[in-house]
N, CA, C and O of each residue as an XYZ file, in Angstrom:
348
protein
N      91.578    107.117     93.756
C      90.314    106.816     93.372
C      89.466    107.230     92.943
O      89.130    108.083     93.765
N      88.480    107.264     91.803
C      87.739    108.364     91.084
C      86.333    108.307     91.791
O      85.545    107.373     91.939
N      86.272    110.070     92.304
C      84.986    109.999     93.180
C      83.494    109.710     92.504
O      83.455    109.283     91.350
N      82.394    109.926     93.167
C      81.449    108.938     92.491
C      80.729    110.418     91.153
O      80.842    111.640     91.250
N      80.174    109.736     90.260
C      79.063    110.903     89.822
C      78.628    111.953     90.217
O      78.841    113.023     89.647
N      78.003    111.828     91.172
C      76.981    112.864     91.951
C      78.314    113.889     92.707
O      78.349    115.115     92.809
N      78.900    113.294     92.967
C      80.336    113.769     93.606
C      81.116    115.030     92.509
O      81.533    116.170     92.714
N      81.051    114.216     91.399
C      81.235    114.944     90.375
C      80.727    116.341     89.780
O      81.378    117.327     89.434
N      79.354    116.099     89.775
C      78.645    117.051     89.755
C      78.214    117.604     90.086
O      77.483    118.257     89.341
N      78.228    117.909     91.564
C      78.110    118.896     92.668
C      79.480    119.777     92.891
O      79.403    120.882     93.428
N      80.745    119.233     92.450
C      81.974    119.561     92.467
C      82.430    120.554     91.408
O      83.020    121.633     91.460
N      81.925    119.775     90.397
C      81.729    120.819     89.008
C      80.848    122.201     88.989
O      80.940    123.206     88.284
N      80.080    121.892     89.905
C      78.641    123.350     89.755
C      79.181    124.203     90.751
O      78.639    125.281     90.994
N      80.194    123.823     91.349
C      81.216    124.680     92.523
C      82.493    125.334     91.485
O      83.076    126.384     91.755
N      82.762    124.559     90.361
C      83.835    125.181     89.310
C      85.439    124.416     89.772
O      86.573    124.843     89.556
N      84.993    123.139     90.478
C      86.057    122.376     91.164
C      85.796    121.024     90.570
O      84.651    120.608     90.388
N      87.084    120.215     90.214
C      87.180    119.086     89.694
C      88.109    118.631     90.457
O      88.778    119.358     91.191
N      88.316    116.752     90.316
C      88.982    115.793     90.949
C      90.441    115.807     90.300
O      90.671    115.394     89.163
N      91.336    116.301     91.111
C      92.593    115.888     90.384
C      93.250    114.147     90.337
O      93.257    113.291     91.221
N      93.781    114.108     88.846
C      94.157    112.985     88.332
C      95.226    112.444     88.474
O      96.033    113.346     88.702
N      95.874    111.195     88.475
C      97.292    110.643     88.471
C      97.582    111.067     87.045
O      98.700    111.553     86.880
N      96.878    110.988     86.093
C      97.080    111.517     84.700
C      97.994    113.017     84.825
O      98.723    113.437     83.927
N      97.810    113.564     85.889
C      98.268    115.199     86.019
C      99.585    114.768     86.700
O     100.231    115.790     86.934
N     100.109    113.884     87.029
C     101.244    113.832     87.914
C     102.806    114.410     87.160
O     103.789    114.867     87.744
N     102.647    114.245     86.032
C     104.071    114.464     84.834
C     103.292    116.276     85.059
O     104.039    117.116     85.560
N     101.995    116.667     84.703
C     102.069    118.081     84.982
C     102.504    118.634     86.003
O     103.250    119.598     85.833
N     102.135    118.147     87.562
C     102.476    118.449     88.494
C     104.275    118.698     88.548
O     105.031    119.570     88.979
N     104.417    117.289     87.792
C     106.319    117.381     88.611
C     106.653    118.513     87.303
O     107.864    118.676     87.152
N     106.075    119.041     86.669
C     106.715    120.123     85.297
C     106.794    121.556     86.026
O     107.605    122.475     85.917
N     105.428    121.362     86.952
C     104.895    122.878     87.658
C     106.489    123.112     89.141
O     107.226    124.091     89.251
N     106.495    122.205     89.746
C     107.179    121.665     91.110
C     108.660    121.567     91.056
O     109.382    121.726     92.040
N     109.224    121.200     89.421
C     110.151    120.605     89.122
C     110.567    119.182     89.435
O     109.958    118.342     90.098
N     111.874    119.079     88.744
C     112.020    117.138     88.604
C     112.801    117.043     90.136
O     113.255    115.911     90.300
N     113.064    117.965     91.296
C     113.549    118.039     92.542
C     112.280    117.466     93.440
O     112.469    117.234     94.634
N     110.939    117.237     92.819
C     109.892    116.925     93.460
C     109.533    116.175     93.466
O     109.131    115.781     92.371
N     109.312    115.188     94.775
C     108.779    114.196     94.427
C     107.186    113.860     94.418
O     106.599    114.012     95.490
N     106.560    113.488     93.472
C     105.078    113.734     93.601
C     104.926    112.326     94.320
O     105.369    111.239     93.950
N     104.153    112.652     95.490
C     103.178    111.148     96.385
C     101.470    111.155     96.163
O     100.649    111.864     96.744
N     101.241    110.129     95.133
C     100.030    109.765     95.126
C      99.440    108.833     96.009
O      99.868    107.695     96.201
N      98.399    109.366     96.568
C      97.245    108.443     97.304
C      95.955    108.849     97.719
O      95.451    109.954     97.923
N      95.525    107.633     97.798
C      94.203    107.385     97.627
C      93.715    108.095     99.458
O      93.877    107.431    100.482
N      93.287    109.145     99.436
C      93.077    110.123    100.641
C      91.825    110.345    100.964
O      91.472    110.597    102.116
N      90.812    110.249     99.672
C      89.281    110.597    100.322
C      88.989    109.770    100.847
O      89.310    108.590    100.708
N      87.793    110.650    102.107
C      87.331    109.880    102.835
C      85.942    109.205    102.570
O      85.622    109.525    101.425
N      84.880    108.329    103.189
C      84.125    107.596    103.017
C      83.023    108.909    103.060
O      82.862    109.573    104.084
N      82.280    109.175    101.763
C      81.123    109.385    102.511
C      80.374    110.724    101.472
O      81.155    111.124    100.608
N      79.123    111.352    101.480
C      78.841    112.136    100.582
C      79.924    113.276    100.037
O      80.224    113.354     98.846
N      80.389    114.020    100.910
C      80.922    114.870    100.210
C      82.134    114.752    100.044
O      82.694    113.895    100.726
N      82.984    115.597     99.050
C      84.520    114.871     98.875
C      85.082    115.524    100.116
O      84.813    116.663    100.498
N      85.817    114.745    100.642
C      86.742    115.314    101.976
C      87.838    114.325    101.724
O      87.830    113.290    101.058
N      88.874    114.958    102.492
C      89.861    114.020    102.329
C      90.045    113.340    103.694
O      89.562    114.062    104.566
N      90.613    112.120    104.229
C      90.377    111.293    105.245
C      91.894    111.829    106.306
O      93.051    111.814    105.886
N      91.640    112.090    107.144
C      92.432    112.588    108.507
C      93.606    111.430    108.646
O      94.831    111.510    108.552
N      92.813    110.440    108.882
C      93.407    109.184    108.723
C      94.707    108.878    107.850
O      95.920    109.009    108.011
N      93.820    108.382    106.795
C      94.593    108.544    105.403
C      95.866    109.274    105.288
O      97.016    108.880    105.095
N      95.237    110.712    105.498
C      96.598    111.751    105.070
C      97.719    111.493    106.160
O      98.887    111.233    105.870
N      97.314    111.576    107.213
C      97.972    111.335    108.584
C      98.974    110.001    107.910
O     100.154    110.224    107.640
N      98.413    108.752    107.703
C      99.557    107.698    107.745
C     100.710    108.099    106.558
O     101.923    108.030    106.758
N     100.122    108.506    105.362
C     100.885    109.004    104.218
C     101.991    110.260    104.584
O     102.983    110.566    103.923
N     101.586    110.777    105.630
C     102.570    112.172    105.802
C     103.482    111.325    106.993
O     104.683    111.590    106.946
N     103.163    110.568    107.810
C     104.284    109.561    108.965
C     104.789    108.813    107.743
O     106.012    108.690    107.801
N     104.386    108.408    106.929
C     105.409    107.443    105.480
C     106.188    108.049    105.088
O     107.258    107.492    104.846
N     106.045    109.476    104.833
C     106.740    110.495    103.896
C     108.020    111.091    105.200
O     109.163    111.258    104.776
N     107.837    111.278    106.200
C     108.623    111.435    107.297
C     109.405    110.399    107.506
O     110.475    110.833    107.932
N     109.429    108.869    107.399
C     109.650    108.065    107.760
C     110.747    107.644    106.646
O     111.680    106.902    106.955
N     110.587    108.164    105.306
C     111.081    107.952    104.373
C     112.179    108.914    104.335
O     113.307    108.518    104.042
N     111.946    110.183    104.612
C     112.976    111.018    104.637
C     114.048    110.730    105.821
O     115.167    111.219    105.671
N     113.811    110.052    106.859
C     114.414    109.510    107.818
C     115.467    108.717    107.072
O     116.638    109.078    106.958
N     114.852    107.397    106.480
C     115.848    106.657    106.007
C     116.712    106.873    105.401
O     117.775    106.254    105.449
N     116.305    108.339    104.279
C     117.035    108.436    102.938
C     117.949    108.863    103.103
O     118.963    108.674    102.431
N     117.789    109.801    104.385
C     118.897    110.543    104.871
C     120.217    109.640    105.183
O     121.376    109.932    104.888
N     119.711    108.361    105.915
C     120.436    107.149    106.423
C     121.025    106.027    105.475
O     121.859    105.142    105.669
N     120.111    106.482    104.142
C     121.436    105.700    102.864
C     120.026    104.640    103.002
O     120.581    103.557    103.191
N     118.885    104.430    103.009
C     117.908    103.458    103.435
C     116.864    103.506    101.803
O     115.930    102.735    101.578
N     117.250    104.383    101.047
C     116.070    104.283    100.091
C     115.215    105.186    100.129
O     115.197    106.106    100.946
N     114.166    104.930     98.942
C     113.575    105.937     98.258
C     111.982    105.432     99.338
O     111.830    104.540    100.172
N     110.851    106.709     98.689
C     109.880    106.882     99.601
C     108.925    105.052     98.660
O     108.304    104.148     99.218
N     109.114    105.163     97.820
C     108.355    103.860     96.693
C     109.062    102.434     97.316
O     108.471    101.368     97.495
N     110.352    102.696     97.566
C     110.877    101.275     98.242
C     110.126    101.166     99.991
O     109.550    100.189    100.470
N     110.371    102.441    100.613
C     109.805    102.403    101.852
C     108.054    101.606    102.194
O     107.581    100.973    103.138
N     107.534    102.073    100.858
C     106.171    101.930    100.747
C     105.912    100.198    100.672
O     105.254     99.411    101.352
N     106.927    100.055     99.294
C     106.616     98.537     99.197
C     107.095     97.470    100.194
O     106.573     96.357    100.249
N     108.214     97.899    101.060
C     108.411     97.216    102.241
C     107.204     97.183    103.205
O     106.907     96.075    103.651
N     106.741     97.856    103.445
C     105.729     98.768    104.714
C     103.892     97.334    104.212
O     103.022     96.795    104.896
N     104.258     97.362    102.636
C     102.774     96.674    102.411
C     102.735     95.031    102.529
O     101.779     94.297    102.779
N     104.462     94.634    102.190
C     104.817     93.506    102.339
C     104.892     93.104    103.678
O     104.829     91.937    104.065
N     105.025     94.075    104.357
C     105.095     93.654    106.627
C     103.826     93.270    106.737
O     103.377     92.929    107.831
């Protein structure tokens, strides 16, 4: 999700900017096609732009579970997330 206008101003003053989903193709180009880019809302609520440890942990666990499932022939990360969202 986008950060607030106020957060973007403070971020820009430090020479930083939020990475957007439109840059996913650029990331794939830089990292190679074998790399899967995982997009998720990791922003913590609050004035400062910070990652939410809980949200990040959930994504890391889902990636781990997906890797285990993939090794066992059970599908991709996207399929894994879709299945868990339906549950």
